[in-house]
ZAVOLUM-434474 format. One line per field, with one value per residue (C-alpha): residue number from 1; x, y, z. Coordinates in steps of 0.2 Angstrom, whole numbers, plus 2048, in hexadecimal, padded with zeros to 3 digits. Layout:
ZAVOLUM-434474
nr <- [NUM; ...] $
xx <- [X; ...] $
yy <- [Y; ...] $
zz <- [Z; ...] $
***
This chain:
ZAVOLUM-434474
nr <- [1; 2; 3; 4; 5; 6; 7; 8; 9; 10; 11; 12; 13; 14; 15; 16; 17; 18; 19; 20; 21; 22; 23; 24; 25; 26; 27; 28; 29; 30; 31; 32; 33; 34; 35; 36; 37; 38; 39; 40; 41; 42; 43; 44; 45; 46; 47; 48; 49; 50; 51; 52; 53; 54; 55; 56; 57; 58; 59; 60; 61; 62; 63; 64; 65; 66; 67; 68; 69; 70; 71; 72; 73; 74; 75; 76; 77; 78; 79; 80; 81; 82; 83; 84; 85; 86; 87; 88; 89; 90; 91; 92; 93; 94; 95; 96; 97; 98; 99; 100; 101; 102; 103; 104; 105; 106; 107; 108; 109; 110; 111; 112; 113; 114; 115; 116; 117; 118; 119; 120; 121; 122; 123; 124; 125; 126; 127; 128; 129; 130; 131; 132; 133; 134; 135; 136; 137; 138; 139; 140; 141; 142; 143; 144; 145; 146; 147; 148; 149; 150; 151; 152; 153; 154; 155; 156; 157; 158; 159; 160; 161; 162; 163; 164; 165; 166; 167; 168; 169; 170; 171; 172; 173; 174; 175; 176; 177; 178; 179; 180; 181] $
xx <- [37C; 383; 38D; 381; 372; 37C; 380; 36E; 368; 375; 36E; 35C; 360; 35A; 349; 33E; 331; 33E; 346; 335; 331; 343; 340; 32F; 337; 345; 338; 32E; 33E; 341; 32F; 331; 340; 337; 329; 335; 33E; 32C; 328; 338; 335; 323; 329; 336; 327; 31C; 32A; 32D; 31A; 318; 328; 32D; 31D; 314; 305; 2FB; 2FD; 2EE; 2F5; 307; 306; 2FA; 304; 314; 30B; 304; 314; 31E; 312; 311; 324; 325; 318; 31D; 330; 32D; 330; 341; 347; 342; 34C; 35C; 359; 358; 34C; 353; 359; 35D; 366; 369; 35D; 362; 375; 371; 368; 36F; 36D; 35D; 354; 35A; 352; 342; 342; 345; 337; 32B; 32F; 32D; 31D; 316; 31B; 313; 303; 302; 307; 2FB; 2ED; 2F2; 2F2; 2E1; 2D9; 2E2; 2DB; 2CA; 2CC; 2D4; 2C5; 2B8; 2C1; 2C1; 2AF; 2A8; 2B2; 2B9; 2C3; 2CD; 2C5; 2D1; 2D1; 2DB; 2CE; 2D8; 2D0; 2D5; 2D7; 2E7; 2F1; 2E8; 2EF; 300; 2F9; 2F4; 302; 30F; 309; 307; 318; 31F; 315; 31D; 32F; 32C; 326; 336; 341; 338; 33B; 34D; 34F; 347; 351; 361; 364; 363; 36D; 363; 361; 36F; 37B; 38A; 388] $
yy <- [2A0; 2B1; 2BA; 2C8; 2BB; 2B2; 2C2; 2C7; 2B6; 2B8; 2C9; 2C3; 2B7; 2C4; 2C6; 2B7; 2BC; 2BD; 2AC; 2A4; 2AB; 2A6; 295; 293; 299; 28B; 27E; 283; 282; 270; 26C; 273; 269; 25A; 25D; 25F; 24E; 246; 24D; 246; 235; 235; 23A; 22B; 220; 226; 223; 211; 20E; 215; 20F; 200; 1F8; 1FF; 204; 214; 220; 228; 234; 237; 246; 24F; 24C; 252; 262; 265; 261; 26D; 27B; 278; 278; 289; 291; 289; 28D; 2A0; 2A5; 29B; 2A3; 2B4; 2B1; 2AD; 2BB; 2AE; 2B8; 2C2; 2D3; 2E1; 2EE; 2FC; 308; 305; 307; 318; 31E; 325; 31C; 325; 323; 311; 30D; 316; 30B; 2FB; 2FF; 303; 2F4; 2E8; 2F0; 2F0; 2DE; 2D9; 2E1; 2D8; 2C7; 2C9; 2CD; 2BD; 2B3; 2B9; 2B5; 2A4; 2A0; 2A4; 299; 28B; 28C; 28B; 27C; 274; 279; 273; 263; 267; 259; 259; 254; 245; 233; 236; 243; 24B; 256; 267; 26F; 265; 26C; 27D; 27E; 283; 294; 29B; 292; 298; 2AA; 2AB; 2A5; 2B2; 2C0; 2BB; 2BB; 2CC; 2D2; 2CB; 2D3; 2E4; 2E3; 2DE; 2ED; 2F9; 2F2; 2F4; 2E1; 2DF; 2E9; 2F3; 2E8; 2DE; 2EC; 2F2; 304] $
zz <- [378; 376; 384; 386; 388; 395; 39E; 39D; 3A4; 3B2; 3B7; 3B6; 3C4; 3D0; 3C8; 3CB; 3BD; 3B0; 3B6; 3B4; 3A3; 39D; 3A4; 39B; 38B; 38D; 391; 381; 377; 37D; 379; 368; 365; 36A; 35E; 350; 355; 356; 344; 33D; 345; 33E; 32D; 32D; 333; 325; 318; 31F; 31E; 30C; 303; 30D; 312; 303; 30E; 30F; 31E; 327; 335; 332; 325; 330; 340; 338; 333; 344; 34D; 342; 343; 356; 358; 34F; 35A; 36A; 366; 363; 375; 376; 365; 36C; 37C; 373; 366; 358; 34D; 33F; 345; 33A; 344; 337; 33F; 351; 34C; 345; 354; 364; 375; 37A; 36A; 369; 37A; 375; 365; 36E; 37B; 36D; 363; 371; 377; 365; 363; 374; 36F; 35E; 366; 374; 368; 35E; 36F; 373; 362; 361; 372; 36C; 35D; 368; 374; 366; 35F; 370; 375; 364; 363; 352; 349; 339; 329; 327; 32A; 33A; 340; 34D; 35A; 354; 365; 368; 35A; 35C; 36E; 367; 361; 372; 37B; 36E; 36E; 380; 384; 377; 37F; 390; 388; 380; 391; 399; 38B; 38F; 3A1; 39E; 393; 39F; 3AE; 3A4; 3A4; 391; 384; 377; 368; 36F; 36A; 373; 379] $
***
């Protein structure tokens, strides 16, 4: 964890909403890591069944795909909270403090709008799959609402983390683009 992130977390200790959002992002990060471990174990199981026992597999490939996609979506908020996404800071470096803050607020607000829309539509899709009892067209026939749940959960958590970042920026807790002034 970077020094600026640790400092931001310490300052957020006074704001219960920010603490709750950061805690949810951390839990999501652990769940995401668990899903990746489960995918690796399932892959090893599949290899053992196929190449050691010389039998066919029925559910492993599909489970691994759903776990990896789910881990990616559920882990979005954690990655955002630790600033793990790719960040190109050429433009912020060229701007003055005032314009840099305006750009940061605009970027976070625009991101929140896009991610919130994705959350809304993914919730509708998940609900439709749940309501109609959709199943995958494979031998396993998993109920699709289960893997689809990662969509609204992941985008919802990312929306909350972006909101926490915006609040932290506006309260002066977080640095603009993580840059020194």
